[in-house]
ZADRENDREN-430732 format. One record per atom (N, C-alpha, C): residue in three letters; atom name; x, y, z. Coordinates in steps of 0.02 Angstrom, whole numbers, padded with zeros to 5 digits, always signed. Layout:
+-----+----+--------+--------+--------+
|   r |  a |     xx |     yy |     zz |
+-----+----+--------+--------+--------+
| ALA | CA |      X |      Y |      Z |
...
+-----+----+--------+--------+--------+
//
This chain:
+-----+----+--------+--------+--------+
|   r |  a |     xx |     yy |     zz |
+-----+----+--------+--------+--------+
| MET |  N | +05912 | +05622 | +05084 |
| MET | CA | +05875 | +05684 | +05044 |
| MET |  C | +05879 | +05745 | +05077 |
| LYS |  N | +05862 | +05798 | +05041 |
| LYS | CA | +05898 | +05852 | +05045 |
| LYS |  C | +05845 | +05901 | +05081 |
| GLU |  N | +05861 | +05950 | +05099 |
| GLU | CA | +05811 | +06023 | +05125 |
| GLU |  C | +05756 | +06045 | +05080 |
| GLU |  N | +05768 | +06042 | +05027 |
| GLU | CA | +05700 | +06062 | +04971 |
| GLU |  C | +05698 | +06022 | +04906 |
| ARG |  N | +05650 | +06024 | +04887 |
| ARG | CA | +05621 | +05978 | +04834 |
| ARG |  C | +05643 | +06014 | +04755 |
| SER |  N | +05627 | +05968 | +04715 |
| SER | CA | +05619 | +05977 | +04648 |
| SER |  C | +05586 | +06021 | +04621 |
| ALA |  N | +05577 | +06060 | +04566 |
| ALA | CA | +05547 | +06113 | +04540 |
| ALA |  C | +05466 | +06065 | +04532 |
| ASP |  N | +05464 | +06000 | +04522 |
| ASP | CA | +05390 | +05962 | +04519 |
| ASP |  C | +05387 | +05919 | +04584 |
| GLY |  N | +05415 | +05931 | +04633 |
| GLY | CA | +05398 | +05901 | +04693 |
| GLY |  C | +05425 | +05861 | +04717 |
| HIS |  N | +05473 | +05828 | +04689 |
| HIS | CA | +05504 | +05755 | +04707 |
| HIS |  C | +05569 | +05773 | +04754 |
| PHE |  N | +05572 | +05730 | +04793 |
| PHE | CA | +05627 | +05733 | +04835 |
| PHE |  C | +05695 | +05743 | +04800 |
| ILE |  N | +05727 | +05774 | +04831 |
| ILE | CA | +05806 | +05778 | +04786 |
| ILE |  C | +05863 | +05744 | +04839 |
| VAL |  N | +05868 | +05698 | +04795 |
| VAL | CA | +05916 | +05639 | +04839 |
| VAL |  C | +06001 | +05676 | +04857 |
| ASP |  N | +06014 | +05657 | +04910 |
| ASP | CA | +06095 | +05685 | +04913 |
| ASP |  C | +06126 | +05644 | +04871 |
| ASP |  N | +06165 | +05665 | +04814 |
| ASP | CA | +06203 | +05631 | +04769 |
| ASP |  C | +06269 | +05603 | +04787 |
| THR |  N | +06288 | +05648 | +04844 |
| THR | CA | +06357 | +05629 | +04884 |
| THR |  C | +06356 | +05566 | +04928 |
| ALA |  N | +06288 | +05558 | +04957 |
| ALA | CA | +06272 | +05505 | +05010 |
| ALA |  C | +06255 | +05448 | +04969 |
| PHE |  N | +06213 | +05463 | +04921 |
| PHE | CA | +06197 | +05402 | +04875 |
| PHE |  C | +06200 | +05404 | +04816 |
| PRO |  N | +06280 | +05412 | +04792 |
| PRO | CA | +06293 | +05411 | +04718 |
| PRO |  C | +06259 | +05388 | +04660 |
| LYS |  N | +06238 | +05337 | +04671 |
| LYS | CA | +06196 | +05290 | +04620 |
| LYS |  C | +06115 | +05284 | +04632 |
| GLY |  N | +06109 | +05332 | +04669 |
| GLY | CA | +06035 | +05354 | +04687 |
| GLY |  C | +05985 | +05278 | +04727 |
| MET |  N | +05937 | +05295 | +04738 |
| MET | CA | +05888 | +05264 | +04791 |
| MET |  C | +05859 | +05189 | +04751 |
| LYS |  N | +05848 | +05187 | +04699 |
| LYS | CA | +05822 | +05128 | +04683 |
| LYS |  C | +05887 | +05075 | +04690 |
| VAL |  N | +05950 | +05091 | +04664 |
| VAL | CA | +06020 | +05059 | +04651 |
| VAL |  C | +06037 | +05038 | +04726 |
| LEU |  N | +06040 | +05090 | +04773 |
| LEU | CA | +06017 | +05058 | +04857 |
| LEU |  C | +05974 | +05004 | +04860 |
| GLY |  N | +05914 | +05010 | +04843 |
| GLY | CA | +05848 | +04968 | +04869 |
| GLY |  C | +05869 | +04903 | +04828 |
| ASP |  N | +05874 | +04898 | +04775 |
| ASP | CA | +05910 | +04828 | +04739 |
| ASP |  C | +05971 | +04792 | +04781 |
| PHE |  N | +06022 | +04830 | +04797 |
| PHE | CA | +06075 | +04813 | +04851 |
| PHE |  C | +06041 | +04782 | +04914 |
| ILE |  N | +06013 | +04818 | +04951 |
| ILE | CA | +05966 | +04793 | +05012 |
| ILE |  C | +05956 | +04750 | +04996 |
| HIS |  N | +05901 | +04725 | +04939 |
| HIS | CA | +05852 | +04672 | +04927 |
| HIS |  C | +05907 | +04622 | +04910 |
| SER |  N | +05969 | +04635 | +04876 |
| SER | CA | +06009 | +04576 | +04857 |
| SER |  C | +06031 | +04537 | +04921 |
| LYS |  N | +06037 | +04574 | +04960 |
| LYS | CA | +06062 | +04554 | +05018 |
| LYS |  C | +05994 | +04522 | +05087 |
| ASN |  N | +05956 | +04503 | +05053 |
| ASN | CA | +05880 | +04468 | +05069 |
| ASN |  C | +05862 | +04523 | +05140 |
| LEU |  N | +05886 | +04579 | +05131 |
| LEU | CA | +05841 | +04634 | +05178 |
| LEU |  C | +05800 | +04665 | +05156 |
| LYS |  N | +05764 | +04699 | +05197 |
| LYS | CA | +05713 | +04750 | +05187 |
| LYS |  C | +05730 | +04818 | +05179 |
| PHE |  N | +05696 | +04868 | +05147 |
| PHE | CA | +05723 | +04928 | +05123 |
| PHE |  C | +05696 | +04981 | +05178 |
| GLY |  N | +05716 | +05017 | +05231 |
| GLY | CA | +05670 | +05038 | +05258 |
| GLY |  C | +05687 | +05135 | +05236 |
| ILE |  N | +05644 | +05170 | +05246 |
| ILE | CA | +05647 | +05234 | +05228 |
| ILE |  C | +05626 | +05272 | +05286 |
| TYR |  N | +05646 | +05360 | +05312 |
| TYR | CA | +05608 | +05395 | +05353 |
| TYR |  C | +05581 | +05451 | +05326 |
| SER |  N | +05523 | +05475 | +05341 |
| SER | CA | +05509 | +05543 | +05329 |
| SER |  C | +05450 | +05568 | +05388 |
| CYS |  N | +05437 | +05626 | +05364 |
| CYS | CA | +05386 | +05653 | +05422 |
| CYS |  C | +05303 | +05678 | +05397 |
| ALA |  N | +05270 | +05680 | +05427 |
| ALA | CA | +05185 | +05686 | +05416 |
| ALA |  C | +05209 | +05762 | +05429 |
| GLY |  N | +05249 | +05802 | +05409 |
| GLY | CA | +05251 | +05883 | +05420 |
| GLY |  C | +05283 | +05905 | +05372 |
| THR |  N | +05309 | +05971 | +05363 |
| THR | CA | +05340 | +06005 | +05305 |
| THR |  C | +05420 | +05993 | +05309 |
| MET |  N | +05450 | +05962 | +05351 |
| MET | CA | +05502 | +05955 | +05367 |
| MET |  C | +05521 | +05904 | +05400 |
| THR |  N | +05570 | +05859 | +05398 |
| THR | CA | +05572 | +05792 | +05450 |
| THR |  C | +05613 | +05833 | +05507 |
| CYS |  N | +05619 | +05802 | +05572 |
| CYS | CA | +05629 | +05820 | +05638 |
| CYS |  C | +05710 | +05836 | +05629 |
| ALA |  N | +05739 | +05815 | +05574 |
| ALA | CA | +05813 | +05834 | +05550 |
| ALA |  C | +05827 | +05890 | +05508 |
| GLY |  N | +05765 | +05936 | +05475 |
| GLY | CA | +05753 | +05982 | +05448 |
| GLY |  C | +05758 | +05970 | +05377 |
| ARG |  N | +05743 | +05896 | +05356 |
| ARG | CA | +05756 | +05879 | +05271 |
| ARG |  C | +05673 | +05889 | +05259 |
| ALA |  N | +05671 | +05897 | +05189 |
| ALA | CA | +05599 | +05896 | +05152 |
| ALA |  C | +05557 | +05835 | +05184 |
| GLY |  N | +05494 | +05865 | +05208 |
| GLY | CA | +05443 | +05811 | +05242 |
| GLY |  C | +05400 | +05804 | +05198 |
| SER |  N | +05344 | +05756 | +05203 |
| SER | CA | +05306 | +05740 | +05160 |
| SER |  C | +05222 | +05753 | +05154 |
| LEU |  N | +05226 | +05808 | +05217 |
| LEU | CA | +05151 | +05847 | +05203 |
| LEU |  C | +05130 | +05884 | +05134 |
| TYR |  N | +05087 | +05865 | +05105 |
| TYR | CA | +05072 | +05902 | +05058 |
| TYR |  C | +05113 | +05869 | +04986 |
| HIS |  N | +05128 | +05815 | +04998 |
| HIS | CA | +05180 | +05785 | +04952 |
| HIS |  C | +05179 | +05693 | +04952 |
| GLU |  N | +05126 | +05675 | +04990 |
| GLU | CA | +05100 | +05612 | +05005 |
| GLU |  C | +05105 | +05559 | +04939 |
| GLU |  N | +05065 | +05577 | +04887 |
| GLU | CA | +05062 | +05544 | +04823 |
| GLU |  C | +05125 | +05541 | +04787 |
| ILE |  N | +05156 | +05594 | +04765 |
| ILE | CA | +05224 | +05585 | +04738 |
| ILE |  C | +05278 | +05550 | +04775 |
| ASP |  N | +05277 | +05552 | +04845 |
| ASP | CA | +05322 | +05524 | +04890 |
| ASP |  C | +05310 | +05447 | +04879 |
| ALA |  N | +05255 | +05434 | +04900 |
| ALA | CA | +05222 | +05356 | +04898 |
| ALA |  C | +05254 | +05329 | +04831 |
| GLN |  N | +05253 | +05361 | +04783 |
| GLN | CA | +05267 | +05329 | +04702 |
| GLN |  C | +05337 | +05334 | +04705 |
| ASP |  N | +05368 | +05379 | +04731 |
| ASP | CA | +05453 | +05374 | +04744 |
| ASP |  C | +05463 | +05315 | +04769 |
| TRP |  N | +05447 | +05310 | +04838 |
| TRP | CA | +05472 | +05260 | +04877 |
| TRP |  C | +05464 | +05197 | +04847 |
| ALA |  N | +05395 | +05196 | +04808 |
| ALA | CA | +05374 | +05110 | +04772 |
| ALA |  C | +05433 | +05105 | +04720 |
| SER |  N | +05442 | +05154 | +04676 |
| SER | CA | +05499 | +05150 | +04634 |
| SER |  C | +05555 | +05128 | +04658 |
| TRP |  N | +05581 | +05162 | +04718 |
| TRP | CA | +05638 | +05116 | +04736 |
| TRP |  C | +05659 | +05066 | +04759 |
| GLY |  N | +05605 | +05038 | +04784 |
| GLY | CA | +05592 | +04969 | +04817 |
| GLY |  C | +05567 | +04965 | +04891 |
| VAL |  N | +05561 | +05033 | +04904 |
| VAL | CA | +05539 | +05040 | +04992 |
| VAL |  C | +05503 | +04981 | +05005 |
| ASP |  N | +05503 | +04951 | +05068 |
| ASP | CA | +05479 | +04898 | +05112 |
| ASP |  C | +05450 | +04932 | +05175 |
| TYR |  N | +05468 | +04975 | +05200 |
| TYR | CA | +05449 | +05001 | +05275 |
| TYR |  C | +05470 | +05081 | +05262 |
| LEU |  N | +05415 | +05112 | +05299 |
| LEU | CA | +05406 | +05187 | +05313 |
| LEU |  C | +05384 | +05206 | +05388 |
| LYS |  N | +05445 | +05239 | +05411 |
| LYS | CA | +05431 | +05275 | +05480 |
| LYS |  C | +05411 | +05343 | +05470 |
| TYR |  N | +05343 | +05356 | +05496 |
| TYR | CA | +05336 | +05418 | +05467 |
| TYR |  C | +05329 | +05465 | +05536 |
| ASP |  N | +05366 | +05507 | +05556 |
| ASP | CA | +05366 | +05557 | +05617 |
| ASP |  C | +05320 | +05609 | +05605 |
| ASN |  N | +05325 | +05646 | +05664 |
| ASN | CA | +05260 | +05703 | +05684 |
| ASN |  C | +05293 | +05786 | +05684 |
| CYS |  N | +05369 | +05783 | +05668 |
| CYS | CA | +05386 | +05858 | +05661 |
| CYS |  C | +05353 | +05895 | +05609 |
| PHE |  N | +05341 | +05970 | +05630 |
| PHE | CA | +05326 | +06020 | +05582 |
| PHE |  C | +05261 | +06006 | +05551 |
| ASN |  N | +05217 | +05983 | +05586 |
| ASN | CA | +05165 | +05961 | +05564 |
| ASN |  C | +05111 | +06021 | +05550 |
| ALA |  N | +05119 | +06073 | +05548 |
| ALA | CA | +05075 | +06138 | +05527 |
| ALA |  C | +05019 | +06134 | +05571 |
| GLY |  N | +05004 | +06117 | +05615 |
| GLY | CA | +04937 | +06112 | +05653 |
| GLY |  C | +04883 | +06061 | +05615 |
| VAL |  N | +04912 | +06034 | +05563 |
| VAL | CA | +04848 | +05993 | +05526 |
| VAL |  C | +04849 | +05925 | +05572 |
| ASP |  N | +04776 | +05915 | +05588 |
| ASP | CA | +04758 | +05849 | +05614 |
| ASP |  C | +04779 | +05798 | +05601 |
| GLY |  N | +04805 | +05746 | +05644 |
| GLY | CA | +04834 | +05684 | +05637 |
| GLY |  C | +04815 | +05637 | +05595 |
| THR |  N | +04736 | +05640 | +05595 |
| THR | CA | +04695 | +05595 | +05564 |
| THR |  C | +04695 | +05612 | +05479 |
| VAL |  N | +04709 | +05691 | +05475 |
| VAL | CA | +04700 | +05705 | +05412 |
| VAL |  C | +04778 | +05671 | +05388 |
| ARG |  N | +04833 | +05699 | +05413 |
| ARG | CA | +04906 | +05695 | +05382 |
| ARG |  C | +04917 | +05607 | +05385 |
| TYR |  N | +04910 | +05584 | +05428 |
| TYR | CA | +04936 | +05503 | +05430 |
| TYR |  C | +04868 | +05461 | +05388 |
| THR |  N | +04812 | +05467 | +05380 |
| THR | CA | +04777 | +05439 | +05326 |
| THR |  C | +04787 | +05471 | +05254 |
| ALA |  N | +04819 | +05520 | +05230 |
| ALA | CA | +04839 | +05546 | +05178 |
| ALA |  C | +04891 | +05494 | +05156 |
| MET |  N | +04938 | +05486 | +05195 |
| MET | CA | +04997 | +05441 | +05169 |
| MET |  C | +04980 | +05358 | +05189 |
| ARG |  N | +04939 | +05340 | +05217 |
| ARG | CA | +04916 | +05287 | +05218 |
| ARG |  C | +04874 | +05272 | +05147 |
| ASP |  N | +04829 | +05301 | +05122 |
| ASP | CA | +04807 | +05301 | +05061 |
| ASP |  C | +04846 | +05311 | +05007 |
| ALA |  N | +04894 | +05348 | +05016 |
| ALA | CA | +04948 | +05374 | +04951 |
| ALA |  C | +04993 | +05300 | +04946 |
| LEU |  N | +05024 | +05287 | +04997 |
| LEU | CA | +05050 | +05207 | +05002 |
| LEU |  C | +05020 | +05158 | +04965 |
| ALA |  N | +04924 | +05147 | +04978 |
| ALA | CA | +04912 | +05090 | +04959 |
| ALA |  C | +04891 | +05104 | +04885 |
| SER |  N | +04906 | +05172 | +04854 |
| SER | CA | +04876 | +05172 | +04797 |
| SER |  C | +04945 | +05140 | +04747 |
| THR |  N | +05013 | +05145 | +04775 |
| THR | CA | +05072 | +05112 | +04745 |
| THR |  C | +05067 | +05055 | +04714 |
| GLY |  N | +05023 | +05023 | +04750 |
| GLY | CA | +05020 | +04937 | +04736 |
| GLY |  C | +05078 | +04889 | +04770 |
| ARG |  N | +05111 | +04929 | +04803 |
| ARG | CA | +05175 | +04908 | +04831 |
| ARG |  C | +05159 | +04897 | +04902 |
| PRO |  N | +05181 | +04824 | +04925 |
| PRO | CA | +05157 | +04804 | +05000 |
| PRO |  C | +05225 | +04857 | +05057 |
| ILE |  N | +05217 | +04926 | +05069 |
| ILE | CA | +05246 | +04963 | +05104 |
| ILE |  C | +05212 | +04972 | +05194 |
| PHE |  N | +05261 | +04917 | +05240 |
| PHE | CA | +05246 | +04922 | +05305 |
| PHE |  C | +05235 | +04989 | +05326 |
| TYR |  N | +05182 | +05028 | +05361 |
| TYR | CA | +05186 | +05086 | +05369 |
| TYR |  C | +05194 | +05102 | +05445 |
| SER |  N | +05236 | +05122 | +05476 |
| SER | CA | +05253 | +05143 | +05555 |
| SER |  C | +05241 | +05217 | +05573 |
| MET |  N | +05173 | +05218 | +05592 |
| MET | CA | +05151 | +05311 | +05611 |
| MET |  C | +05180 | +05308 | +05685 |
| CYS |  N | +05222 | +05371 | +05684 |
| CYS | CA | +05243 | +05405 | +05746 |
| CYS |  C | +05222 | +05476 | +05767 |
| ASN |  N | +05158 | +05468 | +05794 |
| ASN | CA | +05124 | +05527 | +05813 |
| ASN |  C | +05121 | +05563 | +05894 |
| TRP |  N | +05188 | +05507 | +05916 |
| TRP | CA | +05205 | +05524 | +05988 |
| TRP |  C | +05149 | +05510 | +06039 |
| GLY |  N | +05092 | +05481 | +06020 |
| GLY | CA | +05051 | +05476 | +06065 |
| GLY |  C | +04998 | +05519 | +06078 |
| GLU |  N | +05004 | +05563 | +06031 |
| GLU | CA | +04967 | +05638 | +06031 |
| GLU |  C | +04899 | +05626 | +05991 |
| GLU |  N | +04835 | +05665 | +06009 |
| GLU | CA | +04780 | +05653 | +05971 |
| GLU |  C | +04751 | +05603 | +05986 |
| GLU |  N | +04758 | +05573 | +06041 |
| GLU | CA | +04724 | +05498 | +06059 |
| GLU |  C | +04740 | +05456 | +06004 |
| SER |  N | +04785 | +05441 | +05984 |
| SER | CA | +04805 | +05419 | +05900 |
| SER |  C | +04791 | +05334 | +05928 |
| TRP |  N | +04781 | +05316 | +05989 |
| TRP | CA | +04775 | +05248 | +05993 |
| TRP |  C | +04699 | +05235 | +05978 |
| ARG |  N | +04663 | +05282 | +05976 |
| ARG | CA | +04582 | +05270 | +05943 |
| ARG |  C | +04568 | +05258 | +05865 |
| TRP |  N | +04639 | +05281 | +05831 |
| TRP | CA | +04622 | +05278 | +05760 |
| TRP |  C | +04679 | +05259 | +05727 |
| ALA |  N | +04744 | +05246 | +05759 |
| ALA | CA | +04803 | +05214 | +05731 |
| ALA |  C | +04791 | +05149 | +05701 |
| PRO |  N | +04758 | +05123 | +05720 |
| PRO | CA | +04732 | +05034 | +05715 |
| PRO |  C | +04717 | +05040 | +05641 |
| SER |  N | +04677 | +05075 | +05637 |
| SER | CA | +04644 | +05070 | +05557 |
| SER |  C | +04690 | +05128 | +05510 |
| THR |  N | +04731 | +05161 | +05530 |
| THR | CA | +04781 | +05190 | +05487 |
| THR |  C | +04842 | +05150 | +05473 |
| ALA |  N | +04881 | +05144 | +05507 |
| ALA | CA | +04954 | +05114 | +05491 |
| ALA |  C | +04965 | +05043 | +05520 |
| ASN |  N | +05008 | +05011 | +05516 |
| ASN | CA | +05035 | +04956 | +05522 |
| ASN |  C | +05053 | +04955 | +05602 |
| SER |  N | +05068 | +04994 | +05604 |
| SER | CA | +05103 | +05020 | +05683 |
| SER |  C | +05094 | +05073 | +05697 |
| TRP |  N | +05091 | +05084 | +05770 |
| TRP | CA | +05115 | +05163 | +05784 |
| TRP |  C | +05140 | +05177 | +05862 |
| ARG |  N | +05159 | +05233 | +05876 |
| ARG | CA | +05183 | +05229 | +05929 |
| ARG |  C | +05134 | +05255 | +05980 |
| THR |  N | +05152 | +05239 | +06052 |
| THR | CA | +05100 | +05253 | +06093 |
| THR |  C | +05112 | +05305 | +06144 |
| THR |  N | +05162 | +05328 | +06157 |
| THR | CA | +05182 | +05386 | +06198 |
| THR |  C | +05257 | +05420 | +06174 |
+-----+----+--------+--------+--------+
//
């Protein structure tokens, strides 16, 4: 993904790295009997400075589902001070609304006592 988003809020796929697009990549991965995992962040940017998913949860989840994503690692950088229970629950609900089973791996670095609320939020979570 690139650092910015399209005018309508979608990720801009790096066509140099993924010249045939993400759906073709997902189909190729699945043709090898593998699962397609993707990384994003519960912040305005990822830890690498790419577009994050904060405030774009619904559109990102729909895009990932359309690409055939099976696994999301969802990190904690650039979270704008928004409470983790709000940020991670928003993505949980967005993923559920797609109808596609996407394994949700939440990475809140063990902050905000996430061990107390993560079990009802994600499929797995980072504890430290």
